[in-house]
N, C-alpha and C positions, 0 to 999 in steps of 0.2 A: 690544934689542925687549923688555927687560923695560919702561925708560920710557915705549915705542908703549904696550903692554898695561895699565900705570897711567895713562895719558892717557886712553886709550877707555874704561876705565871712569868713570874722571871723568867725562866727559862724557855717557854714559850715567844715571849717579847725578844729574850734576846735572839731565838729561832729565822722570828720573822725579820728582823733589823738582819740578820746576815744573810739572808735568803733577797731582802731589797737591797741591801749594798751590791749582792754581786748582778743583779738584774740591773742599776743604773747607770752602768757604763755600754749599757746598746743605743739608746735614744727613750728623751723624758717621755714617751709614750710607756713603756718599760715598768715604770713604777706605777701609774696608776692603771692598769689594766684590769682582769677583773681578780685578783692578788689571788697567788697561789701559793705553798708553802713552800716549792725552791726555785730555784733562780732561774731553769732550764724550762720550767712552765711555765714561768711570768715573759719568758723573751718569745717562747713558742706561742703563747695566748695574742703579744701584743703585734706580731709580726701577723698570726693567722686576722687577725679584725676580730675582736671579741664583737656578739652581739647584740650585750648590754648596750649602755645609753652611751658608746663611745661613737655612734656613728649616726644618731639621733641627731634630727631638727633643732634649733634655735626655740619651738614650742615646747618641746621635751625641756625644760629649766629645771634639770637635776641630778644635783652629785649625789653617788651612792657611795657610803664608805662599809668597805667592807672585806673582813681577812685584812686591816692593819693597811688599809691600798683604796684611794677613788679613785673612780669612774665618774669622769665626764661628757657633758654635753659637748657634741663639735662645737658648737656656740650661744652664746643668748643674746637675747636685745639687752642697747641700754635701758636700765632702768628695770631688767626682767625680775618677778620675784624669784629669788631660787630654792626651790625646796634642796632639804639637804638631810635624806638618807641614812641614817646609821646603822647598819643590817647589825654590827657588834655589841659586845656586849658592855664595852668602856666607853666613857667620855671620850670625845674628842674633840678639836675645833676646826676652824676654815680660814686661816689668818692667811690677809693679803700678805706680801712678802716686804713690802713696800707700800708708803705712802698712807694705810691706816683705810684703805678703799671697801675692806669689808673683815669681819671678824666676828665670826662664826659659833657660839658654846653650840657643841651637836652632843647632846645626852644619844644615850640611843634613844632610838625611835627616829622622829624628822622634825626637824625644827627651818625657820626659812628667812630666806635676806634681801636684801635689794639690791642687785646689778652696781654697778659703776655704771655712770651717766657718759661718758665718755669713750668710743671705742678703745679695743688695746687688748694687749694678753696683757694679765693678773697671773702670774707666778704667788702658787702657795703652798702655807704647810697647812701641819698642826703642832702647835705649839706645846702639845702634851709627848707628841712623838714625832720630832723635827724628822725624822727618816722619811716621814709622809709627804709626798710631795704631788702638785698639781699646778696646770696652769686654764684657769676661765678665761675662753676668749671672751669677747664682747665685742661684736657688729652689728 
């Protein structure tokens, strides 16, 4: 039974990875849209403007992980407490691409980390699923 579950999980991850790669060519926000199972739906969602955290103010400092995709707030304040809400059933991370600005282990449920104190754009990824990418804007 475990081998079958592992095979199914690998198949699902491969499909999500293929969909994420197909949606990556349009814009950085396409990969952080409300993650769907097809690349056309990802692009449409990003273009239409998701009603989730994508257009929220700095006061709502929540990064959501759902369907192997990040949704980030439009910006956060320097030093703000960032809540990571992982709606997937698997572990993820929210890891700054460079400089060690943040590295949050994001198990299913919620976790928190502190935003960098210096304003700027901080690209990040999931170390477990490298195709998952996002950018945290601090201003």
